[in-house]
Structures are given as structure tokens and as C-alpha cells.
GURO-175342 format. One record per residue: x, y negated, z of N, C-alpha, C in turn; residue number from 0; residue in three letters; chain. Coordinates in Angstrom, 1 decimal. Last residue first. Example, Ala and Ser with C-alpha at 12.3 -4.5 7.8 and 13.67 -1.06 7.14 Angstrom:
<recs>
REC    n_x    n_y    n_z   ca_x   ca_y   ca_z    c_x    c_y    c_z   n res chain
REC   12.8    2.2    7.1   13.7    1.1    7.1   12.9    0.0    7.9   1 SER     A
REC   13.2    5.7    7.8   12.3    4.5    7.8   13.2    3.3    7.8   0 ALA     A
</recs>
This chain:
<recs>
REC    n_x    n_y    n_z   ca_x   ca_y   ca_z    c_x    c_y    c_z   n res chain
REC  -37.8 -131.2   12.3  -38.6 -131.9   13.3  -39.4 -133.0   12.6 103 LYS     A
REC  -37.8 -128.1   10.4  -37.4 -129.5   10.6  -38.3 -130.1   11.7 102 THR     A
REC  -36.6 -125.1    9.0  -37.5 -125.7   10.0  -36.9 -127.1   10.2 101 LEU     A
REC  -36.4 -123.1    6.3  -35.8 -124.3    6.8  -36.9 -125.0    7.7 100 ILE     A
REC  -35.6 -119.9    5.6  -36.7 -120.7    6.1  -36.1 -121.9    6.8  99 ILE     A
REC  -34.4 -118.0    3.1  -34.0 -119.0    4.0  -35.3 -119.8    4.4  98 ASP     A
REC  -33.9 -114.6    2.1  -34.8 -115.7    2.3  -34.2 -116.7    3.3  97 MET     A
REC  -33.2 -112.0   -0.3  -32.8 -112.9    0.7  -33.8 -114.0    0.9  96 THR     A
REC  -33.1 -108.6   -1.3  -33.8 -109.9   -1.3  -33.2 -110.7   -0.1  95 SER     A
REC  -30.5 -106.9   -3.0  -31.2 -107.1   -1.8  -31.8 -108.5   -1.8  94 VAL     A
REC  -29.6 -104.5   -5.4  -30.0 -105.9   -5.1  -30.7 -105.9   -3.8  93 ASN     A
REC  -26.6 -102.5   -5.9  -28.0 -102.7   -5.5  -28.3 -104.1   -5.2  92 VAL     A
REC  -24.4 -100.3   -7.5  -24.8 -101.7   -7.3  -26.3 -101.8   -7.0  91 LYS     A
REC  -22.7  -97.7   -5.7  -23.8  -98.1   -6.7  -24.2  -99.6   -6.4  90 LYS     A
REC  -21.0  -96.8   -3.9  -20.4  -97.5   -5.0  -21.4  -98.0   -6.0  89 GLY     A
REC  -22.1  -95.7   -1.6  -21.8  -94.7   -2.7  -21.2  -95.4   -3.9  88 GLU     A
REC  -22.6  -97.9   -0.1  -21.5  -97.0    0.4  -21.1  -96.0   -0.7  87 LYS     A
REC  -23.3 -100.5   -2.6  -23.6  -99.7   -1.3  -22.4  -98.7   -1.1  86 ASN     A
REC  -22.4 -103.7   -3.7  -22.2 -102.2   -3.8  -22.5 -101.5   -2.5  85 GLU     A
REC  -24.8 -106.2   -4.4  -23.6 -105.7   -3.8  -23.5 -104.2   -4.0  84 PHE     A
REC  -26.6 -109.2   -5.2  -26.2 -107.9   -5.6  -24.9 -107.5   -4.9  83 GLU     A
REC  -29.4 -110.9   -3.8  -27.9 -110.7   -3.9  -27.6 -109.3   -4.3  82 GLU     A
REC  -32.0 -113.2   -4.4  -31.5 -111.9   -4.2  -30.0 -111.9   -4.4  81 SER     A
REC  -34.3 -115.5   -2.9  -33.3 -115.2   -3.8  -33.0 -113.7   -3.7  80 ASP     A
REC  -36.2 -118.3   -1.6  -36.0 -116.9   -1.8  -35.0 -116.6   -3.0  79 ILE     A
REC  -36.8 -120.7    0.8  -36.0 -120.4   -0.5  -35.9 -118.9   -0.5  78 LYS     A
REC  -39.0 -123.1    2.0  -38.6 -121.6    2.0  -37.9 -121.3    0.7  77 ILE     A
REC  -39.2 -126.0    4.1  -39.0 -125.3    2.8  -38.7 -123.8    3.0  76 ASP     A
REC  -40.1 -126.8    6.6  -39.9 -127.8    5.5  -39.8 -127.2    4.2  75 LYS     A
REC  -42.3 -125.9    9.1  -41.5 -125.4    8.0  -41.4 -126.5    6.9  74 VAL     A
REC  -41.8 -127.9   12.1  -42.6 -127.2   11.1  -41.7 -126.7   10.0  73 HIS     A
REC  -42.2 -129.3   15.3  -41.4 -128.6   14.4  -42.2 -127.8   13.4  72 VAL     A
REC  -43.4 -131.0   17.2  -43.8 -131.1   15.8  -42.7 -130.5   14.9  71 ASN     A
REC  -43.0 -130.6   19.9  -42.0 -131.4   19.2  -42.2 -131.5   17.7  70 GLN     A
REC  -45.0 -129.0   20.8  -45.1 -130.4   21.2  -44.1 -131.2   20.5  69 ASP     A
REC  -44.1 -126.5   19.8  -45.3 -127.0   19.3  -45.4 -128.5   19.5  68 LYS     A
REC  -41.9 -124.9   20.3  -41.6 -126.3   20.0  -42.9 -126.9   19.4  67 LEU     A
REC  -43.1 -122.3   21.0  -42.0 -122.9   21.8  -41.8 -124.4   21.6  66 PHE     A
REC  -45.4 -122.0   19.1  -45.4 -121.8   20.6  -44.4 -122.6   21.3  65 ARG     A
REC  -45.0 -122.6   16.5  -46.4 -122.6   17.0  -46.4 -122.4   18.5  64 LYS     A
REC  -42.2 -122.5   15.9  -43.0 -123.7   15.5  -44.4 -123.8   16.2  63 SER     A
REC  -41.4 -120.0   17.0  -40.7 -121.3   17.3  -41.6 -122.5   17.1  62 VAL     A
REC  -43.1 -118.2   15.7  -43.1 -118.4   17.2  -42.4 -119.7   17.6  61 VAL     A
REC  -42.5 -118.7   13.0  -43.8 -118.9   13.5  -43.9 -119.1   15.0  60 GLU     A
REC  -39.8 -117.9   12.9  -40.2 -119.3   12.5  -41.5 -119.6   13.1  59 ALA     A
REC  -40.0 -115.2   13.6  -39.2 -116.1   14.4  -39.6 -117.6   14.2  58 ILE     A
REC  -41.5 -114.1   11.5  -42.1 -114.1   12.9  -41.3 -115.1   13.8  57 ASP     A
REC  -39.7 -114.5    9.4  -40.9 -115.2    9.4  -41.6 -115.3   10.7  56 VAL     A
REC  -37.7 -112.8   10.3  -37.4 -114.2   10.2  -38.6 -115.0   10.1  55 ALA     A
REC  -38.9 -110.3   10.1  -38.5 -110.8   11.4  -38.3 -112.3   11.4  54 LYS     A
REC  -39.1 -110.1    7.3  -40.4 -110.2    8.1  -40.1 -110.7    9.5  53 SER     A
REC  -36.4 -109.8    6.7  -37.1 -111.0    6.2  -38.4 -111.2    7.1  52 ILE     A
REC  -35.0 -107.6    7.3  -35.1 -108.6    8.4  -35.9 -109.8    7.9  51 PHE     A
REC  -34.7 -106.0    5.1  -35.7 -105.6    6.0  -35.9 -106.6    7.2  50 LYS     A
REC  -33.1 -108.5    3.2  -33.7 -107.2    3.2  -34.8 -107.0    4.3  49 GLY     A
REC  -32.0 -111.2    5.2  -31.8 -110.4    4.0  -32.6 -109.1    4.3  48 ARG     A
REC  -32.1 -114.7    6.3  -32.3 -113.2    6.5  -32.2 -112.5    5.1  47 SER     A
REC  -31.8 -117.6    8.2  -31.4 -116.9    7.0  -31.5 -115.4    7.3  46 ARG     A
REC  -33.2 -120.6    9.1  -33.2 -119.1    9.5  -33.0 -118.3    8.3  45 ILE     A
REC  -31.9 -123.7    9.7  -32.2 -122.7    8.7  -32.1 -121.3    9.3  44 THR     A
REC  -33.1 -126.7   11.2  -32.4 -125.4   11.4  -32.8 -124.4   10.3  43 VAL     A
REC  -32.6 -130.2   11.6  -33.3 -129.0   10.9  -32.4 -127.8   11.2  42 GLU     A
REC  -31.5 -131.9   13.4  -32.7 -132.3   12.8  -33.4 -131.2   12.0  41 PRO     A
REC  -30.3 -130.8   16.6  -30.3 -130.6   15.1  -31.6 -131.1   14.5  40 ALA     A
REC  -29.6 -131.0   19.3  -30.4 -132.1   18.6  -30.3 -132.0   17.1  39 ASN     A
REC  -28.7 -129.0   20.9  -27.8 -129.5   19.8  -28.4 -130.7   19.0  38 GLN     A
REC  -30.8 -128.6   22.6  -29.5 -129.0   23.2  -28.6 -129.5   22.1  37 THR     A
REC  -33.1 -128.3   20.7  -33.2 -129.0   21.9  -31.8 -129.5   22.4  36 THR     A
REC  -32.5 -127.0   18.2  -33.3 -128.2   18.2  -33.2 -129.0   19.5  35 PHE     A
REC  -30.9 -124.9   19.2  -30.4 -125.8   18.1  -31.1 -127.1   18.1  34 GLN     A
REC  -32.6 -123.6   20.9  -31.4 -124.3   21.4  -30.8 -125.2   20.4  33 MET     A
REC  -34.4 -122.5   19.1  -34.9 -123.5   20.1  -33.7 -124.3   20.6  32 VAL     A
REC  -32.7 -120.6   17.8  -33.3 -121.7   17.1  -33.8 -122.8   18.0  31 VAL     A
REC  -32.1 -118.9   20.1  -31.0 -119.6   19.3  -31.6 -120.8   18.5  30 GLY     A
REC  -34.6 -118.0   20.8  -33.8 -118.8   21.7  -32.7 -119.6   21.0  29 THR     A
REC  -35.1 -116.4   18.6  -36.0 -117.5   18.9  -35.3 -118.5   19.8  28 VAL     A
REC  -33.1 -114.6   18.8  -33.1 -115.5   17.6  -34.0 -116.7   17.9  27 TYR     A
REC  -33.7 -113.3   21.1  -32.4 -113.9   21.0  -32.4 -114.9   19.9  26 ASN     A
REC  -36.2 -112.1   20.6  -36.2 -113.4   21.4  -34.8 -114.0   21.4  25 MET     A
REC  -35.5 -109.8   19.1  -36.3 -110.9   18.6  -36.1 -112.2   19.3  24 PHE     A
REC  -32.2 -108.3   19.5  -33.6 -108.5   19.9  -34.2 -109.8   19.4  23 PRO     A
REC  -30.4 -107.8   16.4  -30.5 -108.1   17.8  -32.0 -108.3   18.2  22 LYS     A
REC  -30.1 -107.4   13.6  -30.8 -106.3   14.4  -30.8 -106.6   15.9  21 SER     A
REC  -30.6 -110.6   12.2  -30.1 -109.2   12.1  -30.9 -108.3   13.0  20 GLY     A
REC  -30.4 -113.8   10.8  -31.3 -112.8   11.5  -30.7 -111.4   11.2  19 VAL     A
REC  -28.5 -116.6   11.5  -28.6 -115.3   10.7  -29.4 -114.3   11.4  18 PHE     A
REC  -29.1 -119.9   11.5  -29.2 -118.7   12.3  -29.4 -117.5   11.4  17 VAL     A
REC  -27.5 -122.9   11.0  -28.0 -121.7   10.4  -28.0 -120.6   11.4  16 ILE     A
REC  -27.6 -126.3   10.7  -27.5 -125.3   11.6  -28.2 -124.0   11.0  15 SER     A
REC  -25.7 -128.2    8.2  -27.0 -127.6    8.8  -26.7 -126.6    9.8  14 ASP     A
REC  -23.1 -128.6    7.7  -23.9 -129.8    7.9  -25.3 -129.4    8.5  13 ASN     A
REC  -22.1 -125.8    9.6  -21.8 -126.6    8.4  -22.6 -127.9    8.7  12 THR     A
REC  -21.5 -123.1   11.5  -21.6 -124.5   11.6  -21.2 -125.2   10.3  11 LYS     A
REC  -23.4 -120.3   12.0  -22.4 -120.9   11.1  -22.6 -122.4   11.2  10 GLU     A
REC  -24.0 -117.7   14.4  -24.3 -119.0   13.8  -23.1 -119.5   13.0   9 GLN     A
REC  -25.6 -115.0   15.8  -24.5 -115.4   15.0  -24.8 -116.7   14.3   8 GLN     A
REC  -26.9 -115.4   19.2  -27.1 -115.2   17.7  -25.8 -115.7   17.0   7 VAL     A
REC  -25.7 -115.7   21.7  -26.9 -114.9   21.5  -27.2 -114.6   20.1   6 PRO     A
REC  -22.1 -115.4   21.4  -23.3 -116.2   21.5  -24.5 -115.3   21.3   5 LYS     A
REC  -18.7 -115.2   22.2  -20.0 -114.5   22.0  -21.2 -115.3   22.3   4 GLU     A
REC  -16.4 -117.2   20.3  -17.1 -116.8   21.6  -18.3 -116.1   21.3   3 THR     A
REC  -14.1 -118.3   18.7  -14.8 -117.1   18.5  -15.3 -116.6   19.8   2 ASN     A
REC  -14.2 -121.8   17.8  -13.9 -120.7   18.8  -14.7 -119.5   18.5   1 GLU     A
REC  -13.2 -123.1   14.7  -14.3 -122.8   15.6  -13.9 -121.7   16.5   0 MET     A
</recs>
């Protein structure tokens, strides 16, 4: 895969995945809309961790209720989990994760 700069970080597997982080909100909305419209993806996963979970929920709602309302995009599934990793001090911490799967 080419390492080109895109509005959102994406991973290409069988599914289209948009990773939510600290970029502006509309960058992620545009990324999801582009997956459905130009890439003709049948479903797109919005993946988030920790403090970005609420941003992912907002992205899913704006995409499905405003931008792609006429294309009948809706939430297919929501998966929650947690990941354990070491912070800067070497202490093990858990962070919540969430995947929102949107489908046409």
C-alpha cells in the first residue's frame, strides 16, 4: 500500500476501517462518506479508543442521518472491548475500544 497522506488514517482489509483520533471531526465524516460513495464499500467500520469514543458516535450519527440519509446507511453492529497496554510510566492500563459498523 502506498504511504500517501489522506484525510483519515485507513487500513485496507476486507472491510474499510476509519480510525478516529485527534484530527478535525469533518475529516472523519468525509472519510466515511468517501468509502461509501467513491470506493463503493458495502460497510465501513469506525474504530475508536478511549476519549475518542464519543467522537466516533457523533461521526456515525452525522454520516447516517445527514450525509448519507438518502442511501439508507445505518448502524449494523457495535462492538465494545478493552485493550491493555503500558503507559509512559510503565504501568499497565486498560483503555476502552469501540467499533461502529455502518452498512448500506
